DRENLUM-574552 format. One record per atom (N, C-alpha, C, O, CB): residue in three letters; z, x, y. Coordinates in steps of 0.2 Angstrom, whole numbers, plus 5000, padded with zeros to 4 digits. Glycine has a CB too. Layout:
REM DRENLUM-574552
alaZXY...
This chain:
REM DRENLUM-574552
met505950015004met505649965008met506149915010met506649905006met505049935004thr506049885016thr506549835018thr506149775020thr505649775023thr506949865025val506449715018val506249655020val506749625025val507249615023val506049605014thr506549605031thr506949585036thr507149505034thr506649475032thr506749595043ser507749485036ser507949415035ser507849385042ser508149405047ser508649415032his507649325041his507549285048his507449215046his507049195041his506949305052pro507749165049pro507649095047pro506949075049pro506749085055pro508149055051gly506649045044gly505949025045gly505449075044gly505649135043gly505848995052ser504849055045ser504249105044ser504049135051ser504049105056ser503649065042leu503949205050leu503849245056leu503049245057leu502649225053leu504049315056thr502849255064thr502149255065thr501949325068thr502349375068thr502049205071arg501249335069arg501049395072arg501349415079arg501549475080arg500249395073ala501549365083ala501949375089ala502549405088ala502849455091ala501949315093asp502949385082asp503549405081asp503549485078asp503949525080asp503949365075leu503049495074leu502849565072leu502849615078leu503149665078leu502249565067asp502349595082asp502249635088asp502949645092asp503049705095asp501749605093ala503349595093ala503949605096ala504449645093ala504849685096ala504249535098leu504449645086leu504949685082leu504749755081leu505149805080leu505049655075arg504149765081arg503849835079arg503949885085arg503749865090arg503049835077pro504249945083pro504349995089pro503650025091pro503150025087pro504850045086ala503650045097ala503050075099ala502850145095ala502250155094ala503050095106glu503350175093glu503250235089glu503650245083glu504250205083glu503250305093gly503550285078gly503950295072gly503550305066gly502950295066gly504350235071ser503850325061ser503450345055ser503450285050ser503150285045ser503850405051glu503850235051glu503850175046glu503250135048glu503050125053glu504550145047arg503050095042arg502550045043arg502849975043arg503249965039arg502050055037tyr502649935048tyr502849865048tyr502249825047tyr501749825050tyr503149855056glu502349775042glu501849735040glu502149665040glu502749655039glu501549745033leu501749615040leu501949545040leu501649515034leu500949505033leu501749505046leu502049485029leu501749455023leu502049385021leu502649385020leu501849505016asp501649335022asp501849265021asp502449255026asp502949225024asp502049255014gly502449275032gly503049265037gly503649305036gly504149295039gly503249195036ala503649355031ala504149405031ala503949475033ala503449495031ala504449405023ile504349505037ile504249575039ile504449625033ile504949625031ile504649595045leu503949665032leu504049725027leu504049785031leu503649805035leu503449725021val504549825030val504649895033val504649945027val505049945023val505249895037thr504149995027thr504150045022thr504150115025thr503950125031thr503450035018pro504450155022pro504550225024pro503850265025pro503350245022pro505050265020gly503850315029gly503250355030gly503050385023gly503550395019gly503350415035pro502450395022pro502150425015pro502450495014pro502550535018pro501450415015gly502450505007gly502650575005gly502050615004gly501450605006gly502950564998arg502150675002arg501650735001arg501050714998arg500450715000arg501950794998trp501050684991trp500550674987trp500150604990trp499550604989trp500750664980his500550564992his500250504995his499750525001his499150495001his500750454998gln500050565005gln499650585011gln499050625009gln498450625011gln500050625016ala499150665004ala498550705001ala497950664999ala497350675000ala498750754995val498150614995val497650564993val497250524998val496650524998val497950514988val497650505003val497350475009val496850515013val496350495014val497850445014val497050575014val496650625018val496050645014val495450635016val497050695019glu496150655007glu495550675003glu495050615002glu494450625003glu495750704996leu495250555001leu494850505001leu494550485007leu493950465007leu495250444998thr494850495013thr494550485019thr493950525020thr493450505023thr495050485025val494050595019val493550645020val492950625015val492350625018val493750715018leu493050605009leu492550595004leu492150525007leu491550535007leu492850574997leu492550475009leu492150415011leu491750425017leu491250405018leu492650365012arg492050465022arg491650485028arg491050525027arg490550515031arg492150525033thr491050565022thr490450605021thr489850565017thr489250575018thr490550665016gln490050505014gln489550465011gln489450395014gln488950365012gln489850445004arg489750375019arg489750315022arg489050305026arg488850355029arg490250295027pro488750245025pro488150235029pro488250215037pro488850205038pro487750175026asp487750225041asp487850205048asp488150135049asp487950095045asp487250215052gly488550125053gly488850065055gly489550045051gly489849995052gly488350005053phe489750095046phe490350085042phe490850125046phe490750185048phe490250095035val491450105045val492050135048val492650145043val492750095039val492350105055ile492950195043ile493550205039ile494150215043ile494150255048ile493450275034lys494650175042lys495250175045lys495850185040lys495850165035lys495350115049thr496350225043thr496950235039thr497550205042thr497550185048thr497050315038ala498050185038ala498650155041ala499050205045ala498950265044ala499150145035pro499350185050pro499450115052pro498850085056pro498750105062pro500150105055phe498550035053phe498049995057phe498049925054phe497949915048phe497350025056asp498149875059asp498249805057asp497649775054asp497049785057asp498549765062val497749735048val497249695046val497549625046val497949605042val496949715038ala497249585051ala497549515052ala497249465048ala496649445049ala497549495060leu497549445042leu497249405037leu497449325039leu497049285037leu497449425031ala497949315042ala498249255044ala498749255049ala498949315051ala498449215038glu498949205052glu499449205057glu500149235055glu500549265058glu499549135060asp500249225048asp500849245045asp500749305040asp501249325037asp501149195041thr500149335041thr500049395036thr499649445040thr499049435041thr499649375030val499949505041val499649565044val499749625040val500349645040val499849575052leu499249645037leu499449705032leu499149765035leu498649765039leu499149685025gln499349825032gln499049895034gln498949925027gln499349965025gln499549925038pro498349915025pro498149955019pro498150035020pro498050055026pro497449935016asp498250075015asp498250145017asp497650165019asp497550215023asp498450185010leu497050135017leu496450155019leu496050095019leu496050055014leu496150215015leu495550085023leu495050025023leu494350045025leu494350095029leu495349965027val493850015023val493150015025val492949955028val493049905025val492750045019thr492649955034thr492349895037thr491749905041thr491549965042thr492949855041arg491449855043arg490849865048arg491149875055arg491649845057arg490349805048arg490849925059arg491049935065arg491149875070arg491549865074arg490549985069glu490649835069glu490649775074glu491249725072glu491349675076glu489949735073asp491549725066asp492049685064asp492749705067asp493249665067asp492149685057leu492749765070leu493449785073leu493549765080leu493049755084leu493449865073thr494149755082thr494349755089thr494649825091thr494749865086thr494849695091asp494849835097asp495249895098asp495849905095asp496149965094asp495349905106asn496249855093asn496849855090asn496949835083asn497449845080asn497349805094glu496449805080glu496549775073glu495849755070glu495349755073glu496949715073leu495849745064leu495349705060leu495549635059leu495949625055leu495149745053pro495249595063pro495449525062pro495049485057pro494649435058pro495249485069gly495249505051gly494949475045gly494849525039gly495249575039gly494249455046ala494449515034ala494449555028ala494049615029ala493449605031ala494149505022pro494249675027pro493849735026pro493449725020pro493449675016pro494249795026leu492949775020leu492549775014leu492849805008leu492749795002leu491849815015leu493349855009leu493749885004leu494449895007leu494449925013leu493349955002ala494949885003ala495649905005ala495849944999ala495749934993ala496049835006val496149995001val496450044996val497250054997val497450065003val496150114997glu497550054992glu498350064992glu498450124987glu498250124982glu498750004990val498850174990val499050224986val499750204984val500250194988val499050294990leu499850204978leu500550184975leu501050234976leu501050294975leu500450164967ser501650204979ser502250244980ser502850204976ser502750144975ser502450254987pro503350244974pro503950204971pro504150144975pro504350094972pro504450254970ser504150154982ser504450094986ser503950044987ser504149984989ser504650124993thr503350054986thr502849994987thr502449974981thr502049924981thr502350024992arg502550004975arg502149994969arg502049924968arg501549894967arg502450034963arg502649884967arg502549814965arg502249774971arg501849724969arg503249784964ile502349784977ile502049744982ile501349754982ile500949714983ile502349774989asp501049824981asp500349834981asp500049804975asp499449774976asp500249914981arg500349804969arg500049784963arg500049704963arg499649684959arg500349814957leu500449674966leu500549604965leu500349564972leu499849534972leu501249584963leu500849574977leu500749534983leu500149544987leu499849504989leu501449534987lys500149614989lys499549634993lys498849614989lys498449594992lys499549704995arg498849624983arg498249614979arg498049544980arg497549524981arg498349634971asp498549494979asp498449424979asp498249404986asp497749364987asp499049384977arg498549434991arg498349414998arg497649445000arg497249405003arg498849445003phe497449504998phe496849524999phe496249484996phe495749474998phe496749604997ala496449464989ala495949424986ala495849354989ala495249334990ala496149414978ala496449324991ala496349264995ala495949265001ala495649215003ala497049234996ala496049325005ala495649335011ala494949355010ala494549355015ala495949385015gly494749365004gly494049375002gly493849455003gly493249465004gly493649335007val494349495002val494149565002val493749584996val494049574990val494849615003pro493149604996pro492749614990pro492949664985pro492949664979pro492049634992ser493249724988ser493449774984ser494149804985ser494349804991ser492949834984tyr494549814980tyr495249834981tyr495349884976tyr495249884970tyr495749774980trp495649944979trp495750004974trp496450014974trp496850014980trp495350064976leu496750034969leu497450054968leu497450124965leu497150144960leu497850004963ile497750174969ile497750244967ile498450264965ile498850254970ile497350284972asp498550294960asp499150324958asp499150394958asp498950424953asp499450294951pro499450424963pro499450504963pro499850534957pro499750594955pro499650524969ala500350494954ala500750524949ala500350534943ala500550584939ala501350474948glu499850504941glu499450504935glu498950564935glu498950604930glu499150444933pro498550574939pro498250534944pro497750484941pro497450494936pro497850574950ser497650424944ser497250374942ser496950334948ser497250324953ser497550324937val496350294946val496050254951val495950184947val495550194942val495450284955arg496150134950arg495950064947arg495550034952arg495750024958arg496550024945val494850014951val494449984955val494349914953val494249894947val493650014954leu494549864958leu494549794957leu494049764961leu493949784967leu495249764958glu493649714959glu493149684963glu493249604963glu493449584957glu492449704961leu493149574968leu493249504969leu492749464964leu492149474964leu493249484976asp493049424960asp492649374956asp492949304957asp493449284954asp492749394948gly492549274962gly492849204964gly493449214968gly493349244974gly493049164958asp494049194966asp494549194970asp495149244968asp495649244970asp494949134971his494949284963his495349334960his495049404959his494349404958his495749314954tyr495349454958tyr495049524956tyr495049534948tyr495449504945tyr495549574959thr494549564947thr494449584940thr494349664940thr494049694945thr493849554936asp494549694935asp494549764934asp493849784933asp493449764928asp494949794928lys493549834937lys492849854936lys492849924933lys492449944929lys492449854943gln493449964934gln493450024932gln494150054932gln494550044937gln492950074935val494350094927val495050124928val494850204926val494550214920val495650094924ala495050244930ala494850314928ala495550354929ala495950344933ala494350344932his495650404925his496250454925his495950524925his495450544922his496650444918gly496350564929gly496250634929gly495550654931gly495350644937gly496350664922asp495150684926asp494550714928asp493950664926asp493350684926asp494450774924glu494150604924glu493650554922glu493250534929glu493650524934glu493950494919pro492650524929pro492250504935pro492450424937pro492450384933pro491550514934val492450414943val492450354946val491750344950val491550384954val493050344952arg491450294948arg490750274950arg490750204953arg490850154949arg490150284945val490650194960val490650134963val490050124967val489650174969val491250124967thr489850064968thr489250044972thr489450004978thr489050004983thr488750004968ala490049984978ala490349944984ala490949974987ala491349994983ala490449874982pro491049984993pro490549954998pro489949994999pro489449975003pro490949955005phe489950054996phe489250094996phe489350144990phe489950154988phe489150135003pro488850174988pro488850214982pro489250274983pro489250304988pro488150234980leu489750294978leu490150344979leu490350364972leu490450324967leu490750324983glu490450434971glu490750454964glu491250514966glu491150554970glu490150484960phe491750504962phe492350564963phe492750554956phe492650514952phe492750554969arg493250604956arg493750604950arg494450594954arg494550614959arg493650664946pro494850554950pro495550544953pro495850614955pro496250624960pro495950514948ser495750664950ser496050734952ser495750764958ser496150804961ser495950774946asp495150744960asp494950774967asp495350754973asp495350784978asp494150744968leu495750694972leu496050674978leu496750704979leu497150694983leu496250594977leu496950754974leu497550784975leu497550854977leu497950904976leu497950784968gln496950874981gln496850934984gln497350944990gln497550894994gln496150944986glu497551004991glu497951024998glu497651085001glu497851105006glu498651024996
C-alpha cells in the first residue's frame, strides 16, 4: 500500500484528479490522504465473488450489492471503497454511494489488514454504517461487527466450518469456509 504525500489535506476533487481512468490499483481518500493499494490476490477475489453471489441470492427487493472499486463518499476528505457493500437502490448515484451503506465488508490482505481493522473501521463507525464485516481468507474467519452508539461491537466471530448467522442487513447464514470456493 502507498500513502501519497501532499502538503495539506486532499479533497474528493483531488482524488478524482489523481486517480487514473483505468488500472488494477485501488485509490481511496482517508482523512485527506490518498491510499493506493494493489489489486487483490487469488483468495481475496474468491471471497469477494462467493460472498457477492451468496448475498445476491438472499437480498430482498430494493437492495443492491456493489464490489470495489465503487466509491463510498463519507465526507469531503474521506472516500472509501470497501471490498463489498450492501445499500438501498435509491441511495446510489450513477458514480458513488454518497453516504453510509447498510453493510461494508473488507477482506483482509497483508497490505491492508491494519487499515481495514483500525482506520476504515473507525471511519465507517463514525459515518453510521450499521454493519461491518472483516473476513480473513487465511484462517478462514468472519468477524461481524454492529454499530452500538458510535462504535462497533463484536456480534459474532466464526472460523472454518462454524456457521455465521446474521439478520442485518437481511437474514443470511453461511460458513467462512464456503467463501473459499473456486
